[in-house]
VEXDREN-2710 file (C-alpha; in Angstrom, 1 decimal):
% VEXDREN-2710
k/r/px/py/pz
1/UNK/-21.2/100.2/17.7
2/UNK/-21.0/98.4/20.9
3/UNK/-24.6/99.0/22.0
4/UNK/-26.0/98.5/18.4
5/UNK/-25.5/94.6/18.3
6/UNK/-24.8/94.9/14.6
7/UNK/-28.2/96.5/14.0
8/UNK/-30.1/93.1/15.1
9/UNK/-33.2/94.7/17.0
10/UNK/-34.1/91.7/19.1
11/UNK/-30.6/91.7/20.4
12/UNK/-31.0/95.1/21.4
13/UNK/-34.1/94.4/23.0
14/UNK/-32.9/91.5/24.8
15/UNK/-30.1/93.4/26.3
16/UNK/-32.5/96.3/27.4
17/UNK/-34.9/94.0/29.0
18/UNK/-32.0/92.3/31.1
19/UNK/-31.3/95.9/32.4
20/UNK/-34.9/96.3/33.7
21/UNK/-34.9/92.6/35.1
22/UNK/-31.7/93.3/36.9
23/UNK/-33.2/96.3/38.8
24/UNK/-36.3/94.0/39.6
25/UNK/-34.0/91.5/41.1
26/UNK/-32.0/94.1/43.4
27/UNK/-34.9/95.8/44.4
28/UNK/-36.3/92.6/46.2
29/UNK/-33.1/93.0/48.6
30/UNK/-34.4/96.1/50.1
31/UNK/-38.3/94.8/50.2
32/UNK/-37.3/91.7/51.7
33/UNK/-35.5/93.6/54.7
34/UNK/-38.7/95.8/55.0
35/UNK/-41.2/93.0/55.0
36/UNK/-39.1/91.2/57.7
37/UNK/-39.0/94.3/59.8
38/UNK/-42.7/95.0/59.6
39/UNK/-43.8/91.4/60.2
40/UNK/-41.5/91.3/63.2
41/UNK/-43.0/94.7/64.6
42/UNK/-46.4/93.3/64.2
43/UNK/-45.5/90.0/66.0
44/UNK/-43.8/92.0/68.9
45/UNK/-40.3/90.7/68.1
46/UNK/-38.3/93.7/67.8
47/UNK/-35.7/94.8/70.6
48/UNK/-35.6/98.3/72.1
49/UNK/-33.0/98.9/69.3
50/UNK/-35.2/98.1/66.5
51/UNK/-33.4/94.8/65.6
52/UNK/-34.9/91.3/65.3
53/UNK/-35.0/89.5/68.5
54/UNK/-33.4/86.1/67.7
55/UNK/-35.3/84.5/70.7
56/UNK/-38.6/85.5/69.8
57/UNK/-41.3/82.8/69.5
58/UNK/-44.2/84.9/68.4
59/UNK/-45.9/84.4/65.4
60/UNK/-47.9/86.5/62.7
61/UNK/-50.5/85.2/60.5
62/UNK/-49.3/81.6/61.6
63/UNK/-45.5/81.7/61.0
64/UNK/-42.5/83.5/62.6
65/UNK/-41.3/86.7/60.8
66/UNK/-38.1/84.8/60.0
67/UNK/-40.3/82.5/57.8
68/UNK/-42.0/85.2/55.6
69/UNK/-39.2/85.4/52.8
70/UNK/-39.1/81.7/52.4
71/UNK/-42.7/81.4/52.4
72/UNK/-42.9/83.8/49.5
73/UNK/-40.3/81.7/47.6
74/UNK/-42.3/78.4/48.3
75/UNK/-45.3/80.1/46.8
76/UNK/-43.6/81.4/43.8
77/UNK/-41.7/78.1/43.2
78/UNK/-44.9/76.2/43.5
79/UNK/-46.7/78.5/41.0
80/UNK/-43.6/78.3/38.5
81/UNK/-43.4/74.5/38.7
82/UNK/-47.2/74.0/37.8
83/UNK/-47.8/77.0/35.4
84/UNK/-44.7/77.4/33.6
85/UNK/-45.6/74.5/31.1
86/UNK/-48.7/76.4/30.5
87/UNK/-46.8/79.4/29.6
88/UNK/-44.3/77.4/27.5
89/UNK/-47.1/76.0/25.4
90/UNK/-48.6/79.5/24.8
91/UNK/-45.2/80.7/23.5
92/UNK/-44.8/77.5/21.5
93/UNK/-48.4/76.9/20.1
94/UNK/-49.6/80.5/19.9
95/UNK/-48.3/83.9/18.1
96/UNK/-48.5/85.2/21.6
97/UNK/-44.9/85.0/22.8
98/UNK/-44.5/88.8/22.7
99/UNK/-47.7/89.5/24.5
100/UNK/-46.7/87.2/27.4
101/UNK/-43.6/89.1/27.9
102/UNK/-45.4/92.3/27.7
103/UNK/-48.2/91.3/29.8
104/UNK/-45.8/89.9/32.7
105/UNK/-43.5/93.2/32.3
106/UNK/-46.7/95.2/33.2
107/UNK/-48.1/93.1/35.7
108/UNK/-44.4/93.2/37.4
109/UNK/-44.3/97.0/37.1
110/UNK/-47.6/97.7/38.6
111/UNK/-47.0/95.3/41.8
112/UNK/-43.8/97.3/42.1
113/UNK/-45.7/100.5/42.2
114/UNK/-48.1/99.2/44.7
115/UNK/-45.3/98.0/46.7
116/UNK/-43.7/101.6/47.2
117/UNK/-46.7/101.8/49.9
118/UNK/-45.4/99.1/52.3
119/UNK/-45.9/100.1/55.5
120/UNK/-47.2/98.4/58.8
121/UNK/-50.9/98.1/57.6
122/UNK/-50.1/96.9/54.3
123/UNK/-47.2/94.7/54.5
124/UNK/-48.7/91.3/54.4
125/UNK/-50.9/92.1/51.3
126/UNK/-47.5/93.2/49.7
127/UNK/-46.0/89.9/50.7
128/UNK/-48.5/88.1/48.8
129/UNK/-48.2/90.4/45.7
130/UNK/-44.3/89.7/46.0
131/UNK/-44.9/86.0/45.5
132/UNK/-47.1/86.8/42.5
133/UNK/-44.4/89.3/41.1
134/UNK/-41.6/86.4/41.5
135/UNK/-43.9/83.9/39.5
136/UNK/-44.4/86.7/36.8
137/UNK/-40.7/87.4/36.6
138/UNK/-40.3/83.5/35.5
139/UNK/-42.9/84.0/33.0
140/UNK/-40.9/87.2/31.7
141/UNK/-37.6/85.2/31.6
142/UNK/-39.1/82.2/29.4
143/UNK/-40.6/84.6/27.1
144/UNK/-37.5/86.6/26.4
145/UNK/-35.2/83.6/26.5
146/UNK/-37.5/82.2/23.8
147/UNK/-35.9/84.8/21.5
148/UNK/-32.3/83.8/22.1
149/UNK/-32.2/80.8/19.4
150/UNK/-33.7/83.2/17.0
151/UNK/-31.0/85.9/17.6
152/UNK/-28.4/83.3/17.4
153/UNK/-29.6/81.9/14.0
154/UNK/-29.9/85.5/12.6
155/UNK/-26.3/86.9/14.1
156/UNK/-24.4/83.4/13.8
157/UNK/-22.4/81.5/16.4
158/UNK/-19.4/83.8/16.4
159/UNK/-21.3/87.1/16.9
160/UNK/-23.6/85.2/19.4
161/UNK/-20.9/84.5/21.5
162/UNK/-19.8/88.0/22.0
163/UNK/-23.3/89.3/22.3
164/UNK/-24.0/87.0/25.2
165/UNK/-20.9/88.2/27.0
166/UNK/-22.4/91.7/26.5
167/UNK/-25.9/90.8/27.8
168/UNK/-24.4/89.5/31.0
169/UNK/-22.1/92.4/31.5
170/UNK/-24.5/95.1/30.7
171/UNK/-27.3/93.4/33.2
172/UNK/-24.4/93.2/36.1
173/UNK/-23.5/96.7/35.3
174/UNK/-27.1/97.7/35.4
175/UNK/-27.6/95.8/38.9
176/UNK/-24.5/97.6/40.4
177/UNK/-25.8/101.1/39.3
178/UNK/-29.2/100.3/40.8
179/UNK/-27.7/99.3/44.1
180/UNK/-25.2/102.2/44.3
181/UNK/-28.3/104.5/43.6
182/UNK/-30.5/103.3/46.3
183/UNK/-27.7/102.8/48.8
184/UNK/-26.5/106.4/48.1
185/UNK/-29.8/107.9/48.7
186/UNK/-30.6/105.8/51.8
187/UNK/-27.2/106.7/53.3
188/UNK/-27.5/110.5/52.6
189/UNK/-30.9/110.8/53.9
190/UNK/-30.3/108.2/56.9
191/UNK/-33.5/106.2/55.9
192/UNK/-34.5/103.2/58.0
193/UNK/-35.2/99.7/56.3
194/UNK/-38.9/100.7/55.4
195/UNK/-37.9/103.9/53.7
196/UNK/-35.2/102.6/51.8
197/UNK/-37.6/99.8/50.5
198/UNK/-39.8/102.7/49.3
199/UNK/-37.0/104.3/47.5
200/UNK/-35.8/101.1/46.0
201/UNK/-39.3/100.4/44.8
202/UNK/-39.7/103.7/43.4
203/UNK/-36.6/104.0/41.5
204/UNK/-37.5/100.3/40.2
205/UNK/-40.8/101.4/38.9
206/UNK/-39.1/104.5/36.8
207/UNK/-36.5/102.2/35.7
208/UNK/-38.8/99.0/34.8
209/UNK/-41.1/101.6/32.7
210/UNK/-38.2/102.9/30.8
211/UNK/-36.4/99.8/30.1
212/UNK/-39.0/97.1/29.7
213/UNK/-40.6/99.7/27.1
214/UNK/-37.3/100.2/25.3
215/UNK/-36.8/96.3/25.1
216/UNK/-40.2/95.2/24.0
217/UNK/-40.6/97.6/21.5
218/UNK/-37.5/96.2/19.6
219/UNK/-38.7/92.6/19.8
220/UNK/-40.9/91.3/17.0
221/UNK/-44.2/89.6/17.2
222/UNK/-43.6/85.8/16.4
223/UNK/-45.7/83.0/14.8
224/UNK/-46.3/79.9/16.5
225/UNK/-43.7/77.4/16.3
226/UNK/-45.6/74.3/16.6
227/UNK/-49.1/73.2/15.7
228/UNK/-51.4/72.5/18.5
229/UNK/-52.8/68.6/17.9
230/UNK/-56.3/68.8/17.4
231/UNK/-58.6/68.1/20.2
232/UNK/-55.6/68.9/22.6
233/UNK/-55.5/71.8/25.1
234/UNK/-52.9/74.3/25.8
235/UNK/-53.0/73.7/29.5
236/UNK/-52.3/69.9/29.0
237/UNK/-50.0/70.0/26.1
238/UNK/-47.3/72.2/27.8
239/UNK/-47.0/69.2/30.4
240/UNK/-47.4/66.3/27.6
241/UNK/-44.3/68.2/25.8
242/UNK/-42.2/68.5/28.8
243/UNK/-42.7/64.7/29.5
244/UNK/-41.9/63.6/25.8
245/UNK/-38.7/65.7/26.2
246/UNK/-37.8/64.3/29.3
247/UNK/-38.1/60.6/28.0
248/UNK/-36.4/61.3/24.7
249/UNK/-33.5/63.0/26.6
250/UNK/-33.5/60.0/29.0
251/UNK/-33.3/57.6/26.1
252/UNK/-31.2/59.4/23.3
253/UNK/-28.9/61.8/25.5
254/UNK/-28.3/59.7/28.4
255/UNK/-24.5/60.2/28.7
256/UNK/-24.6/63.8/29.1
257/UNK/-27.6/66.3/28.6
258/UNK/-29.7/63.9/30.9
259/UNK/-27.1/64.2/33.8
260/UNK/-26.8/67.8/33.1
261/UNK/-30.6/68.7/33.5
262/UNK/-30.8/66.5/36.6
263/UNK/-28.1/68.5/37.9
264/UNK/-29.5/71.9/37.1
265/UNK/-32.7/70.7/39.1
266/UNK/-30.9/70.6/42.3
267/UNK/-28.0/73.2/41.9
268/UNK/-30.1/76.0/40.5
269/UNK/-32.8/75.4/43.6
270/UNK/-29.9/75.7/45.9
271/UNK/-28.3/78.7/44.1
272/UNK/-31.5/80.6/43.9
273/UNK/-32.6/79.9/47.5
274/UNK/-28.9/80.8/49.0
275/UNK/-29.3/84.2/47.3
276/UNK/-32.8/84.7/48.3
277/UNK/-32.6/83.6/52.1
278/UNK/-29.2/84.9/52.7
279/UNK/-31.1/88.3/53.1
280/UNK/-33.0/86.7/56.1
281/UNK/-29.9/85.3/57.6
282/UNK/-27.9/88.5/57.2
283/UNK/-30.8/90.8/58.5
284/UNK/-31.7/88.6/61.6
285/UNK/-28.5/86.5/62.6
286/UNK/-25.8/89.1/61.7
287/UNK/-28.0/92.1/62.2
288/UNK/-27.1/94.1/59.0
289/UNK/-29.6/96.6/57.7
290/UNK/-31.3/96.8/54.3
291/UNK/-28.4/99.3/53.2
292/UNK/-25.8/97.1/54.6
293/UNK/-27.3/93.9/52.8
294/UNK/-27.4/96.2/49.5
295/UNK/-23.8/96.5/50.0
296/UNK/-23.1/93.1/50.6
297/UNK/-24.9/92.0/47.3
298/UNK/-23.1/95.0/45.7
299/UNK/-19.7/93.1/46.5
300/UNK/-21.1/90.1/45.6
301/UNK/-21.6/91.4/42.0
302/UNK/-18.3/93.0/41.7
303/UNK/-16.4/89.6/42.7
304/UNK/-18.4/87.5/40.0
305/UNK/-16.0/89.3/37.6
306/UNK/-12.9/87.6/38.8
307/UNK/-15.0/84.6/39.5
308/UNK/-15.7/84.3/35.8
309/UNK/-12.2/84.6/34.9
310/UNK/-11.3/81.9/37.4
311/UNK/-14.1/79.8/36.0
312/UNK/-12.7/80.2/32.3
313/UNK/-9.3/79.4/33.3
314/UNK/-10.3/76.2/35.2
315/UNK/-12.7/75.1/32.1
316/UNK/-9.6/75.8/29.9
317/UNK/-7.3/73.4/31.9
318/UNK/-10.0/70.8/32.6
319/UNK/-13.6/70.8/30.8
320/UNK/-16.8/72.3/31.3
321/UNK/-18.2/69.2/33.4
322/UNK/-15.4/69.2/35.7
323/UNK/-15.3/73.0/36.0
324/UNK/-18.9/73.3/37.2
325/UNK/-18.8/70.8/39.7
326/UNK/-15.8/72.4/41.3
327/UNK/-17.9/75.9/41.0
328/UNK/-20.8/74.0/42.6
329/UNK/-18.6/72.7/45.2
330/UNK/-17.1/76.2/46.1
331/UNK/-20.5/78.0/46.5
332/UNK/-21.7/74.8/48.9
333/UNK/-18.7/75.2/50.9
334/UNK/-18.8/78.9/50.8
335/UNK/-22.5/78.7/52.1
336/UNK/-21.8/76.2/55.0
337/UNK/-18.5/77.8/56.2
338/UNK/-20.0/81.4/56.1
339/UNK/-23.1/80.2/58.0
340/UNK/-21.3/78.3/61.0
341/UNK/-18.7/81.3/61.2
342/UNK/-21.3/84.2/61.0
343/UNK/-23.5/82.5/63.5
344/UNK/-20.8/82.2/66.2
345/UNK/-19.0/85.9/65.5
346/UNK/-21.9/87.9/64.0
347/UNK/-19.3/90.2/62.2
348/UNK/-20.4/92.5/59.7
349/UNK/-16.9/92.9/57.8
350/UNK/-16.8/89.1/57.9
351/UNK/-20.2/88.9/56.1
352/UNK/-18.7/91.2/53.4
353/UNK/-15.9/88.6/52.9
354/UNK/-18.7/86.1/52.6
355/UNK/-20.2/88.1/49.8
356/UNK/-16.8/88.1/48.0
357/UNK/-16.3/84.4/48.3
358/UNK/-20.1/83.9/47.0
359/UNK/-19.4/86.5/44.3
360/UNK/-16.4/84.4/43.2
361/UNK/-18.4/81.2/43.4
362/UNK/-21.4/82.4/41.3
363/UNK/-19.6/84.3/38.9
364/UNK/-17.6/80.7/38.2
365/UNK/-20.8/78.7/38.2
366/UNK/-23.3/80.3/36.1
367/UNK/-21.2/81.2/33.1
368/UNK/-19.7/77.8/33.0
369/UNK/-23.4/76.1/33.7
370/UNK/-24.2/78.0/30.1
371/UNK/-21.1/76.8/28.6
372/UNK/-21.9/73.2/29.3
373/UNK/-25.4/73.5/28.1
374/UNK/-24.5/75.3/25.1
375/UNK/-22.0/72.5/24.4
376/UNK/-24.0/69.5/25.0
377/UNK/-26.9/70.7/23.3
378/UNK/-28.2/68.8/20.2
379/UNK/-27.8/70.7/17.1
380/UNK/-31.0/72.3/16.0
381/UNK/-32.7/71.7/19.1
382/UNK/-31.9/75.0/21.0
383/UNK/-35.5/76.4/20.7
384/UNK/-37.1/73.1/22.4
385/UNK/-34.5/72.6/25.1
386/UNK/-34.1/76.3/25.9
387/UNK/-37.5/76.4/27.3
388/UNK/-37.1/73.0/28.9
389/UNK/-33.8/74.1/30.8
390/UNK/-35.7/77.0/32.3
391/UNK/-38.1/74.7/33.5
392/UNK/-35.7/72.6/35.0
393/UNK/-34.5/75.5/37.0
394/UNK/-37.8/75.8/38.7
395/UNK/-39.0/72.3/39.4
396/UNK/-37.5/72.2/42.7
397/UNK/-37.2/75.7/43.5
398/UNK/-39.7/75.5/46.3
399/UNK/-38.0/72.7/48.2
400/UNK/-34.9/74.6/49.7
401/UNK/-37.0/77.6/50.9
402/UNK/-39.6/74.9/52.5
403/UNK/-36.9/73.1/54.5
404/UNK/-35.7/76.5/55.5
405/UNK/-39.2/77.5/56.8
406/UNK/-39.6/74.1/58.5
407/UNK/-36.2/74.6/60.4
408/UNK/-37.2/78.1/61.6
409/UNK/-40.5/77.2/62.8
410/UNK/-39.0/74.4/64.7
411/UNK/-36.7/76.8/66.5
412/UNK/-33.5/75.4/64.9
413/UNK/-30.8/78.0/64.1
414/UNK/-31.0/79.7/61.0
415/UNK/-27.5/78.4/60.2
416/UNK/-28.7/74.9/59.6
417/UNK/-31.6/76.2/57.2
418/UNK/-28.5/77.9/55.2
419/UNK/-26.4/74.7/55.4
420/UNK/-29.3/72.4/54.6
421/UNK/-30.0/74.6/51.5
422/UNK/-26.1/74.4/50.4
423/UNK/-26.2/70.5/50.7
424/UNK/-28.6/70.4/47.7
425/UNK/-25.4/71.0/45.6
426/UNK/-24.1/67.7/46.7
427/UNK/-26.9/65.8/45.0
428/UNK/-26.3/67.8/41.9
429/UNK/-22.8/67.1/41.9
430/UNK/-23.5/63.5/42.3
431/UNK/-25.6/63.2/39.5
432/UNK/-23.3/65.0/37.2
433/UNK/-20.6/62.6/38.2
434/UNK/-22.5/59.9/36.4
435/UNK/-22.0/61.5/33.2
436/UNK/-19.7/60.0/30.4
437/UNK/-16.2/61.7/29.7
438/UNK/-16.4/65.1/28.4
439/UNK/-15.5/64.1/24.8
440/UNK/-18.2/61.4/24.8
441/UNK/-20.8/64.0/25.8
442/UNK/-19.9/66.4/23.1
443/UNK/-19.9/63.4/20.5
444/UNK/-23.3/62.7/21.8
445/UNK/-24.7/66.1/21.1
446/UNK/-23.5/66.0/17.5
447/UNK/-24.9/62.6/16.7
448/UNK/-28.7/62.1/15.5
449/UNK/-29.2/65.6/14.3
450/UNK/-32.4/64.7/12.6
451/UNK/-34.0/63.5/16.1
452/UNK/-36.7/65.5/17.4
453/UNK/-36.4/65.7/21.3
454/UNK/-39.8/67.3/21.6
455/UNK/-41.6/64.5/19.5
456/UNK/-39.1/61.7/20.2
457/UNK/-39.2/61.1/16.4
458/UNK/-36.6/60.8/13.6
459/UNK/-37.3/63.3/10.9
460/UNK/-36.6/62.9/7.4
461/UNK/-33.8/64.8/5.4
462/UNK/-31.9/67.5/6.9
463/UNK/-33.4/69.1/9.9
464/UNK/-34.6/72.7/9.4
465/UNK/-33.4/74.8/12.3
466/UNK/-35.2/78.0/11.2
467/UNK/-38.4/76.8/12.7
468/UNK/-40.3/78.8/10.0
469/UNK/-39.6/82.2/12.0
470/UNK/-39.7/85.5/10.2
471/UNK/-36.7/87.6/9.9
472/UNK/-35.9/89.4/13.2
473/UNK/-33.6/92.1/12.2
474/UNK/-36.3/94.4/12.6
475/UNK/-39.4/94.2/14.7
476/UNK/-42.8/93.7/12.6
477/UNK/-45.2/96.3/12.3
END
């Protein structure tokens, strides 16, 4: 059946874990607006109507309330940049891949449960916990993504293409259902932002317990894929492997994959910051409540569907390189134009139109980026480079939020923070424009199939793509 994924247990588990992660991401919307409100309340930056006073210069814990969400993103980004190589090493060099994923899921769920009690006396501690939860979310992602090459080898390329589309569809559907539930409860009971966050976190805890459990029950315990060199530590080896991979890509895949991953560093940092910090902008500049911001993101999710169709059409007419650059330019222009218009008009209906445009751009960007990556990957290198790709998405994830914080603390309008973040796309587009023509990128990916990007050495004979993994059709006992 559609939900059975051909009886492949890890594919079933991966899909269910996507349902869990989708709710975690969406619950952050309501929690962020609650944290902003509580920080503004303590700083004395609320008006008589309980909305944020844009002209307030008061600070709490050394920063303006407007900087709270961007500061959380900075801390989470720095934790990811420094510790993800260590997590990757644990996944590669030990049989602890499943343990890492389960541990991350448990910690995320515990933090979400604690955050149900986000009130005036606890909000600062909850904000710190949110930074930790955001980092653990990345650990959850990298441990889960590590199963994708194994699933692909089990089901075959054709079936994997279908499964990947299903994974995305199910996760988006889960995110929309979660938003509808929380928004519905909040509207029916006329909850404020803090109460809506309580509902969001409560629903998310129950949701996470169910779907994380169902997901990880289907994932097998995996053996180590690499042998740790004698006398080397896991902490150091993760960084060593990333450095070797970067050097190998720079030397042997300089026409396509190198430029793509450099683009990813900047484009992913911009896209993540825009989605995270748009909550701040919509709440404080436009004056939208947590429920209204939830509707904004529900609209954004709905419009990713026509966005992905548009992206597929443009990609078919051109190529993934051209298409992904147009998509990134579209998201950048959407961020800049929307920030400029909403700063002067402050119209909630126009904000929803902004959400539509973001949905089209992001729905075009992410699938096309994934297609580009899959087509420029050297054959047999999927496992090594999947983790490196995830790391590239996090290397600069802290920098756009840092720029936003600096702008806000300097008393400059938040629109310039949004515009500055959007301009990161320009750097990414410029880097990807240095890549060779598309047919040469594909040809480069198909050459030197015996070359190992992790070690930088040529392997003798036909490259073994099984990585020595056990069968993953059913979980091990």
